[in-house]
A tleap script that builds the chain and sets N, CA, C and O, in Angstrom:
source leaprc.protein.ff14SB
mol = sequence {
  NMET LEU ARG SER GLU GLY ALA GLN ASP PRO
  GLY LEU ALA ALA ARG ILE LEU PHE PHE PHE
  ALA LYS ARG ALA LEU GLY ARG VAL PRO LEU
  GLY MET ARG ILE ARG ALA PHE ASP PRO LYS
  TYR LEU ARG HIE ALA THR ARG LEU ASP LEU
  TYR SER ALA ALA LYS GLY THR VAL PRO MET
  HIE LEU LYS GLU LEU ALA GLN LEU LYS THR
  ALA VAL MET GLY GLY CYS PRO CPHE
}
set mol.1.N position { -3.631 -30.377 -31.726 }
set mol.1.CA position { -3.219 -29.051 -31.444 }
set mol.1.C position { -1.666 -29.020 -31.390 }
set mol.1.O position { -1.026 -29.813 -30.699 }
set mol.2.N position { -1.134 -28.114 -32.117 }
set mol.2.CA position { 0.387 -28.090 -32.078 }
set mol.2.C position { 0.847 -27.246 -30.846 }
set mol.2.O position { 0.217 -26.269 -30.442 }
set mol.3.N position { 1.949 -27.689 -30.311 }
set mol.3.CA position { 2.560 -27.039 -29.191 }
set mol.3.C position { 3.874 -26.490 -29.610 }
set mol.3.O position { 4.612 -27.161 -30.331 }
set mol.4.N position { 4.204 -25.307 -29.199 }
set mol.4.CA position { 5.463 -24.632 -29.501 }
set mol.4.C position { 6.567 -25.315 -28.735 }
set mol.4.O position { 6.384 -25.701 -27.581 }
set mol.5.N position { 7.677 -25.462 -29.351 }
set mol.5.CA position { 8.926 -25.972 -28.671 }
set mol.5.C position { 9.758 -24.886 -28.078 }
set mol.5.O position { 10.707 -25.145 -27.338 }
set mol.6.N position { 9.406 -23.666 -28.401 }
set mol.6.CA position { 10.247 -22.562 -27.902 }
set mol.6.C position { 11.241 -22.139 -28.893 }
set mol.6.O position { 11.257 -22.718 -29.979 }
set mol.7.N position { 12.061 -21.209 -28.649 }
set mol.7.CA position { 13.121 -20.764 -29.543 }
set mol.7.C position { 14.120 -21.887 -29.780 }
set mol.7.O position { 14.610 -22.507 -28.836 }
set mol.8.N position { 14.416 -22.143 -31.055 }
set mol.8.CA position { 15.340 -23.192 -31.457 }
set mol.8.C position { 16.797 -22.743 -31.370 }
set mol.8.O position { 17.669 -23.575 -31.118 }
set mol.9.N position { 17.084 -21.487 -31.563 }
set mol.9.CA position { 18.423 -20.987 -31.594 }
set mol.9.C position { 18.402 -19.638 -30.733 }
set mol.9.O position { 18.420 -18.529 -31.269 }
set mol.10.N position { 18.366 -19.818 -29.467 }
set mol.10.CA position { 18.254 -18.596 -28.563 }
set mol.10.C position { 19.573 -17.880 -28.590 }
set mol.10.O position { 20.614 -18.472 -28.876 }
set mol.11.N position { 19.525 -16.580 -28.285 }
set mol.11.CA position { 20.746 -15.766 -28.149 }
set mol.11.C position { 21.578 -16.024 -26.887 }
set mol.11.O position { 21.224 -16.868 -26.064 }
set mol.12.N position { 22.591 -15.352 -26.757 }
set mol.12.CA position { 23.492 -15.541 -25.566 }
set mol.12.C position { 22.836 -15.279 -24.308 }
set mol.12.O position { 22.964 -16.063 -23.367 }
set mol.13.N position { 22.093 -14.157 -24.223 }
set mol.13.CA position { 21.460 -13.826 -22.981 }
set mol.13.C position { 20.384 -14.854 -22.605 }
set mol.13.O position { 20.251 -15.188 -21.427 }
set mol.14.N position { 19.612 -15.364 -23.580 }
set mol.14.CA position { 18.671 -16.390 -23.303 }
set mol.14.C position { 19.366 -17.679 -22.878 }
set mol.14.O position { 18.845 -18.395 -22.023 }
set mol.15.N position { 20.480 -17.981 -23.428 }
set mol.15.CA position { 21.112 -19.252 -22.964 }
set mol.15.C position { 21.690 -19.126 -21.576 }
set mol.15.O position { 21.754 -20.108 -20.836 }
set mol.16.N position { 22.129 -17.882 -21.198 }
set mol.16.CA position { 22.602 -17.679 -19.806 }
set mol.16.C position { 21.400 -17.871 -18.808 }
set mol.16.O position { 21.507 -18.556 -17.791 }
set mol.17.N position { 20.265 -17.226 -19.169 }
set mol.17.CA position { 19.008 -17.410 -18.401 }
set mol.17.C position { 18.604 -18.832 -18.269 }
set mol.17.O position { 18.235 -19.296 -17.191 }
set mol.18.N position { 18.677 -19.564 -19.429 }
set mol.18.CA position { 18.317 -20.977 -19.443 }
set mol.18.C position { 19.275 -21.776 -18.581 }
set mol.18.O position { 18.818 -22.732 -17.954 }
set mol.19.N position { 20.514 -21.483 -18.495 }
set mol.19.CA position { 21.460 -22.111 -17.615 }
set mol.19.C position { 21.062 -22.017 -16.139 }
set mol.19.O position { 21.036 -22.995 -15.392 }
set mol.20.N position { 20.749 -20.740 -15.767 }
set mol.20.CA position { 20.375 -20.535 -14.355 }
set mol.20.C position { 19.060 -21.177 -14.063 }
set mol.20.O position { 18.859 -21.678 -12.957 }
set mol.21.N position { 18.155 -21.187 -15.003 }
set mol.21.CA position { 16.808 -21.811 -14.808 }
set mol.21.C position { 17.039 -23.331 -14.617 }
set mol.21.O position { 16.495 -23.958 -13.709 }
set mol.22.N position { 17.837 -23.862 -15.481 }
set mol.22.CA position { 18.020 -25.314 -15.386 }
set mol.22.C position { 18.735 -25.718 -14.085 }
set mol.22.O position { 18.438 -26.762 -13.505 }
set mol.23.N position { 19.661 -24.892 -13.644 }
set mol.23.CA position { 20.366 -25.158 -12.372 }
set mol.23.C position { 19.409 -25.069 -11.197 }
set mol.23.O position { 19.489 -25.844 -10.244 }
set mol.24.N position { 18.523 -24.126 -11.284 }
set mol.24.CA position { 17.497 -23.894 -10.143 }
set mol.24.C position { 16.434 -24.950 -10.099 }
set mol.24.O position { 16.074 -25.498 -9.057 }
set mol.25.N position { 15.937 -25.212 -11.326 }
set mol.25.CA position { 14.721 -26.039 -11.406 }
set mol.25.C position { 14.908 -27.444 -11.955 }
set mol.25.O position { 14.044 -28.314 -11.850 }
set mol.26.N position { 16.099 -27.617 -12.552 }
set mol.26.CA position { 16.366 -28.956 -13.084 }
set mol.26.C position { 15.970 -29.091 -14.584 }
set mol.26.O position { 16.254 -30.099 -15.231 }
set mol.27.N position { 15.295 -28.020 -15.109 }
set mol.27.CA position { 14.835 -28.000 -16.436 }
set mol.27.C position { 14.584 -26.569 -16.856 }
set mol.27.O position { 14.573 -25.675 -16.010 }
set mol.28.N position { 14.377 -26.322 -18.168 }
set mol.28.CA position { 14.058 -24.966 -18.621 }
set mol.28.C position { 12.438 -24.989 -18.845 }
set mol.28.O position { 11.956 -25.763 -19.673 }
set mol.29.N position { 11.699 -24.196 -18.150 }
set mol.29.CA position { 10.269 -24.167 -18.357 }
set mol.29.C position { 9.863 -23.751 -19.787 }
set mol.29.O position { 10.518 -22.892 -20.377 }
set mol.30.N position { 8.811 -24.336 -20.345 }
set mol.30.CA position { 8.332 -24.035 -21.698 }
set mol.30.C position { 8.001 -22.587 -21.821 }
set mol.30.O position { 8.247 -22.015 -22.883 }
set mol.31.N position { 7.464 -21.947 -20.822 }
set mol.31.CA position { 7.164 -20.542 -20.838 }
set mol.31.C position { 8.410 -19.723 -21.128 }
set mol.31.O position { 8.396 -18.784 -21.923 }
set mol.32.N position { 9.462 -20.100 -20.473 }
set mol.32.CA position { 10.732 -19.322 -20.659 }
set mol.32.C position { 11.251 -19.551 -22.116 }
set mol.32.O position { 11.733 -18.623 -22.767 }
set mol.33.N position { 11.139 -20.766 -22.582 }
set mol.33.CA position { 11.593 -21.010 -23.921 }
set mol.33.C position { 10.771 -20.252 -25.017 }
set mol.33.O position { 11.289 -19.811 -26.043 }
set mol.34.N position { 9.489 -20.143 -24.718 }
set mol.34.CA position { 8.578 -19.388 -25.611 }
set mol.34.C position { 8.911 -17.888 -25.540 }
set mol.34.O position { 8.909 -17.191 -26.555 }
set mol.35.N position { 9.181 -17.433 -24.388 }
set mol.35.CA position { 9.570 -15.960 -24.213 }
set mol.35.C position { 10.843 -15.645 -24.941 }
set mol.35.O position { 11.064 -14.488 -25.297 }
set mol.36.N position { 11.711 -16.638 -25.185 }
set mol.36.CA position { 13.042 -16.399 -25.770 }
set mol.36.C position { 12.854 -15.973 -27.252 }
set mol.36.O position { 13.817 -15.495 -27.851 }
set mol.37.N position { 11.697 -16.119 -27.847 }
set mol.37.CA position { 11.467 -15.586 -29.197 }
set mol.37.C position { 11.786 -14.033 -29.262 }
set mol.37.O position { 12.278 -13.499 -30.257 }
set mol.38.N position { 11.468 -13.397 -28.144 }
set mol.38.CA position { 11.666 -11.974 -28.066 }
set mol.38.C position { 12.612 -11.712 -26.859 }
set mol.38.O position { 12.158 -11.753 -25.716 }
set mol.39.N position { 13.888 -11.452 -27.097 }
set mol.39.CA position { 14.842 -11.315 -26.026 }
set mol.39.C position { 14.424 -10.182 -25.036 }
set mol.39.O position { 14.568 -10.366 -23.828 }
set mol.40.N position { 13.914 -9.023 -25.514 }
set mol.40.CA position { 13.549 -7.944 -24.658 }
set mol.40.C position { 12.429 -8.384 -23.699 }
set mol.40.O position { 12.452 -8.084 -22.505 }
set mol.41.N position { 11.456 -9.100 -24.262 }
set mol.41.CA position { 10.323 -9.631 -23.427 }
set mol.41.C position { 10.842 -10.642 -22.400 }
set mol.41.O position { 10.422 -10.624 -21.243 }
set mol.42.N position { 11.722 -11.488 -22.806 }
set mol.42.CA position { 12.353 -12.487 -21.954 }
set mol.42.C position { 13.036 -11.864 -20.733 }
set mol.42.O position { 12.892 -12.303 -19.592 }
set mol.43.N position { 13.799 -10.798 -21.063 }
set mol.43.CA position { 14.557 -10.065 -20.002 }
set mol.43.C position { 13.604 -9.460 -18.944 }
set mol.43.O position { 13.782 -9.609 -17.735 }
set mol.44.N position { 12.589 -8.774 -19.482 }
set mol.44.CA position { 11.612 -8.081 -18.584 }
set mol.44.C position { 10.766 -9.069 -17.821 }
set mol.44.O position { 10.543 -8.855 -16.629 }
set mol.45.N position { 10.300 -10.092 -18.399 }
set mol.45.CA position { 9.459 -11.131 -17.793 }
set mol.45.C position { 10.315 -11.817 -16.697 }
set mol.45.O position { 9.809 -12.095 -15.609 }
set mol.46.N position { 11.528 -12.072 -16.966 }
set mol.46.CA position { 12.332 -12.759 -15.987 }
set mol.46.C position { 12.571 -11.817 -14.791 }
set mol.46.O position { 12.536 -12.275 -13.649 }
set mol.47.N position { 12.803 -10.568 -15.012 }
set mol.47.CA position { 12.993 -9.631 -13.911 }
set mol.47.C position { 11.695 -9.489 -13.062 }
set mol.47.O position { 11.759 -9.391 -11.836 }
set mol.48.N position { 10.503 -9.482 -13.750 }
set mol.48.CA position { 9.316 -9.420 -13.041 }
set mol.48.C position { 9.090 -10.658 -12.156 }
set mol.48.O position { 8.641 -10.546 -11.016 }
set mol.49.N position { 9.416 -11.850 -12.713 }
set mol.49.CA position { 9.336 -13.133 -11.917 }
set mol.49.C position { 10.246 -13.083 -10.660 }
set mol.49.O position { 9.864 -13.476 -9.557 }
set mol.50.N position { 11.483 -12.568 -10.908 }
set mol.50.CA position { 12.396 -12.516 -9.780 }
set mol.50.C position { 11.933 -11.497 -8.688 }
set mol.50.O position { 12.080 -11.741 -7.490 }
set mol.51.N position { 11.380 -10.371 -9.144 }
set mol.51.CA position { 10.923 -9.309 -8.096 }
set mol.51.C position { 9.697 -9.899 -7.318 }
set mol.51.O position { 9.572 -9.739 -6.103 }
set mol.52.N position { 8.786 -10.602 -8.098 }
set mol.52.CA position { 7.571 -10.978 -7.469 }
set mol.52.C position { 7.884 -12.238 -6.469 }
set mol.52.O position { 7.159 -12.443 -5.496 }
set mol.53.N position { 8.924 -13.002 -6.747 }
set mol.53.CA position { 9.236 -14.083 -5.886 }
set mol.53.C position { 10.234 -13.737 -4.857 }
set mol.53.O position { 10.618 -14.614 -4.082 }
set mol.54.N position { 10.711 -12.463 -4.780 }
set mol.54.CA position { 11.693 -12.104 -3.791 }
set mol.54.C position { 11.115 -12.187 -2.409 }
set mol.54.O position { 9.945 -11.859 -2.213 }
set mol.55.N position { 11.935 -12.639 -1.392 }
set mol.55.CA position { 11.514 -12.674 0.006 }
set mol.55.C position { 11.389 -11.291 0.590 }
set mol.55.O position { 12.169 -10.402 0.250 }
set mol.56.N position { 10.472 -11.102 1.419 }
set mol.56.CA position { 10.321 -9.845 2.112 }
set mol.56.C position { 9.406 -8.827 1.407 }
set mol.56.O position { 9.070 -7.806 2.008 }
set mol.57.N position { 9.001 -9.069 0.180 }
set mol.57.CA position { 8.207 -8.083 -0.573 }
set mol.57.C position { 6.727 -8.220 -0.147 }
set mol.57.O position { 6.078 -7.231 0.193 }
set mol.58.N position { 6.223 -9.426 -0.172 }
set mol.58.CA position { 4.805 -9.671 0.199 }
set mol.58.C position { 4.826 -11.044 0.948 }
set mol.58.O position { 5.558 -11.945 0.538 }
set mol.59.N position { 4.041 -11.205 2.027 }
set mol.59.CA position { 3.993 -12.476 2.710 }
set mol.59.C position { 3.515 -13.639 1.693 }
set mol.59.O position { 2.701 -13.445 0.790 }
set mol.60.N position { 4.101 -14.801 1.953 }
set mol.60.CA position { 3.913 -15.959 1.074 }
set mol.60.C position { 2.442 -16.283 0.931 }
set mol.60.O position { 1.997 -16.587 -0.176 }
set mol.61.N position { 1.670 -16.231 1.996 }
set mol.61.CA position { 0.248 -16.590 1.998 }
set mol.61.C position { -0.554 -15.668 1.055 }
set mol.61.O position { -1.520 -16.091 0.420 }
set mol.62.N position { -0.124 -14.404 0.985 }
set mol.62.CA position { -0.799 -13.437 0.062 }
set mol.62.C position { -0.446 -13.710 -1.287 }
set mol.62.O position { -1.301 -13.520 -2.152 }
set mol.63.N position { 0.761 -14.155 -1.621 }
set mol.63.CA position { 1.205 -14.495 -2.971 }
set mol.63.C position { 0.431 -15.671 -3.475 }
set mol.63.O position { 0.012 -15.669 -4.632 }
set mol.64.N position { 0.212 -16.724 -2.626 }
set mol.64.CA position { -0.527 -17.880 -2.933 }
set mol.64.C position { -1.961 -17.538 -3.198 }
set mol.64.O position { -2.563 -18.019 -4.158 }
set mol.65.N position { -2.513 -16.697 -2.337 }
set mol.65.CA position { -3.976 -16.251 -2.529 }
set mol.65.C position { -4.075 -15.455 -3.872 }
set mol.65.O position { -5.058 -15.617 -4.596 }
set mol.66.N position { -3.182 -14.694 -4.172 }
set mol.66.CA position { -3.218 -13.926 -5.487 }
set mol.66.C position { -3.175 -14.855 -6.669 }
set mol.66.O position { -3.928 -14.726 -7.634 }
set mol.67.N position { -2.220 -15.840 -6.553 }
set mol.67.CA position { -2.155 -16.883 -7.622 }
set mol.67.C position { -3.474 -17.652 -7.826 }
set mol.67.O position { -3.918 -17.921 -8.942 }
set mol.68.N position { -4.087 -17.995 -6.625 }
set mol.68.CA position { -5.300 -18.715 -6.766 }
set mol.68.C position { -6.471 -17.842 -7.369 }
set mol.68.O position { -7.237 -18.314 -8.209 }
set mol.69.N position { -6.568 -16.644 -6.938 }
set mol.69.CA position { -7.532 -15.705 -7.463 }
set mol.69.C position { -7.297 -15.464 -8.974 }
set mol.69.O position { -8.250 -15.468 -9.753 }
set mol.70.N position { -6.117 -15.270 -9.355 }
set mol.70.CA position { -5.806 -15.147 -10.793 }
set mol.70.C position { -6.246 -16.367 -11.647 }
set mol.70.O position { -6.808 -16.235 -12.734 }
set mol.71.N position { -5.958 -17.532 -11.095 }
set mol.71.CA position { -6.325 -18.772 -11.804 }
set mol.71.C position { -7.834 -18.893 -11.871 }
set mol.71.O position { -8.330 -19.352 -12.900 }
set mol.72.N position { -8.615 -18.515 -10.848 }
set mol.72.CA position { -10.055 -18.582 -10.881 }
set mol.72.C position { -10.579 -17.577 -11.890 }
set mol.72.O position { -11.477 -17.894 -12.670 }
set mol.73.N position { -10.050 -16.412 -11.886 }
set mol.73.CA position { -10.481 -15.395 -12.803 }
set mol.73.C position { -10.193 -15.725 -14.270 }
set mol.73.O position { -10.934 -15.338 -15.174 }
set mol.74.N position { -9.095 -16.450 -14.472 }
set mol.74.CA position { -8.737 -16.829 -15.838 }
set mol.74.C position { -9.386 -18.139 -16.305 }
set mol.74.O position { -9.278 -18.546 -17.461 }
set mol.75.N position { -10.060 -18.767 -15.350 }
set mol.75.CA position { -10.732 -20.025 -15.703 }
set mol.75.C position { -9.777 -21.235 -15.836 }
set mol.75.O position { -10.014 -22.152 -16.622 }
set mol.76.N position { -8.756 -21.200 -15.083 }
set mol.76.CA position { -7.790 -22.288 -15.061 }
set mol.76.C position { -8.444 -23.595 -14.513 }
set mol.76.O position { -9.021 -23.588 -13.426 }
set mol.77.N position { -8.349 -24.670 -15.249 }
set mol.77.CA position { -9.043 -25.965 -14.777 }
set mol.77.C position { -8.223 -26.608 -13.689 }
set mol.77.O position { -8.766 -27.546 -13.105 }
set mol.78.N position { -6.990 -26.259 -13.312 }
set mol.78.CA position { -6.230 -26.880 -12.326 }
set mol.78.C position { -6.498 -26.339 -10.987 }
set mol.78.O position { -5.901 -26.788 -10.009 }
savepdb mol mol.pdb
quit
């Protein structure tokens, strides 16, 4: 099965987001590199990630419970 390597020549906005992701996480996640194929989708998905991870929006235990429920509903083997 072939795996995508993500966008090979990302635009300026994607490179800026990659820089901040690499600084925060130590690497650029594959999902972010795949989203870079469509710059508008990358921008909106990144904003959604930031809003959902923001402190004070929802208690952390509820976020973790929602992630677990989503994984079970999606059939995630992990």
